[in-house]
Phi, psi and omega in degrees: 000134189276167184305316177309310182292322181303308181295319181298319179295313180299322171297311181301313178297321175296319178296319179300318178296316173301320177291313176302321179291324180294316177301318185290317177298323180296317179301312192288318182286334181277332193296313184295311180299315181299324181288323179293318175295315181303312179300316179300315180295321182293314183298317183289322177299304183300329180291315185291325185289321174302312177292326172292319175300324176289325177295319184286328179292320183289327188261327181250345182088193179291327184286329177288322179292330182286329177293324182291316182292334179288321177292329179293317182295330181272014176279171183284329189250001185243134180248338175209153179230156175204152166231128181233131183280164186293341175269013174094342184292132180275120175283312178212129180203168172241168181294323180285355170276351181276167186128241181266039188272344188287326183288312182290327171292327173295320174298319184292320177295321180291312186263342174086356181245175179291124173260127176237137184242117176235105188219081180301149354280006176296153177299151178279121184246154178215137184228143174213128182283140169219151190245136180276174179285338171287356182097348181296147179242135179228177184223121174275121178249119175244138173255116189254151169300152185274141183293142175213140184297158181282131183306158184305317181253021171086179180252010177291151176301336177288359180294336183286325178285329175296319176302318185288324172292327173290319178302308187294320178303312185293321179295313177295317180297310177303313174304315183295315181298311183297318180299319184292321185278328192257344180309309181297329184288329172296318184291319179292323177300315183294321177295323179299314177304315183297314179297325181289326177286359179106355180280083191278353174274011181286136176218151190229350184299322179291329187284330181293330177098195187265043176287160187233029188240187180296335177281328175296323179291323177300318180297311172309315177294325173307309189290323175299315181301309182294328178295316181295315183294321183289330180289316181290329183287314178306315174296322177294320185286324179292324178295314176300319186289314185288326178294314185292334175292321187281332179288338183292323177298300178297334174296317173303315179290331178295319179299319180290324179290326175301310180305315182301315188292319184294332177291324194259358184270168179269181187286336185287336183269354184308307185296322178293313184295328177295321180296316176303317181291322180293322179290328181293318173300316186291323170300314175303319181286328172297318176301316179296321176305308179303323173296311178304313183288325175299312178299319182288323185285327180276348184066025176277348178271119179268131185228143192276132180260130171213173185286124180239147176267103188291323175309306184294325175297312179299316182296325179292321184290318181302314187298313175292322178294319178296324174304313182292320190287328183306318180304332183256011179077025179233178179211160175229139181212152179273128173255348180201135183214079181286144175285134187197131176254136173232154178263114179185200177263122177301314185291320174295310180297318180297321182291324183289314183299315181294322173302318180288318176299315177303317177300311182300313184293329171297322181259344179290146187292154175299138180094345185264161177252131172276122185268134175238128178226132179254102189248128171257145184215097189057247182262007182244162178223140183233113168263113183257124182244114186244130177241166183241064182257211186261002178071189183231146178301142187298324180284000178245006179299318186297334186269355182308321190261010173282141186287138178073012188271136180233121181291319182216127181301320181291317180298321189286320179298322178291326178268345179087005190287155177246001179074029173248341186302313183282336174298316178289326181292324177295315184298321183287326180287321171304323179297336181264011179064035176244185181232153173225139181211165183226145172208149181280146169252190187289334187225034176159204185238140180238123177253131185239128171242124178254126179226171178275138179265128176288310175201164182256000000 
């Protein structure tokens, strides 16, 4: 679950808890006063009803008393009525009046005041003793509706709309707060990913806005870090480029001097001079590679883009690589070749594919074949180059395309690589708005180059 939903749910839970607490406290605070007022009201009414019942019985007899009791029963708050004589005989009663009435009636005869029994879930009973003119004693027993606090949102049918309004308000408020808190984090995360992908111009403080909290401070610190990293990397690239330029002139003069020495030297010096010439050529090649990489990284190298037959280009490169691989007891072949044209530089694409193929030929096992597949899918083309070597440790896959990076020193000494071929290939593919990646297979390494297909 991402941070936005965590914050959203926590805010929602907090609001729900607060509303629940308010409702509980409201109900708790209301219950005691409501019950107290209800008891006082029932006592007053029972006193009046009992006195009235006695008067009506004395003046109108049992028929008048029954009519009075029916009027009481038809009220809004009284559900049943009964009149019980002191010896326990029921003078007038309804079925709903039976139950636990004997105890409350007995207390009413004994105390002479209004007795109330509230014991949920049983009905709320109230009894009041009254005496007729002839001296007979009776108890008026009424079943009252149980007192209850007023609901938080009232008893109107509109309370459901109020519930919905509260829920919608809580959801919107929680969403806004969660969005406000998590949005800068998402922007900083995206900026971090762009910086990791090589976009050193990435900045995020302006996108976060005019906040004055820790997240805004974090965004500013990120910008300071990104600016420092960009400055350091630019300095490193500039140093490599300047050093390479400065080395070319003395290297050229050294080669001229070497040729003069070779002509004047005797046969015993020939092996030593050939060794010097080999190392000089290797140094010259390294300098050329560094300059090429520097131009690609800085974007200063302009190249002509034209419509290229990528299938034909791959076939030519594979043919040359297969010729070189034969001398090492290996081979290179095309296992799939869909038709595809791309818009780009033939020299750069050829260089990128050659570098990847040479790397694959260097590390595939003797007697195996490097497989090349060109597969198109709608407007995309995927060039796959698979070798059958020992692969690369998983934690080093992302470093394969770094300049001068070597997976294993012993292997590099054996192959003579300097760690620039794949770096140049990546920059060449990036210049064509494509991507290059590597992953291990069960029996080797697979490098994939993805480009936009101009037409099939």
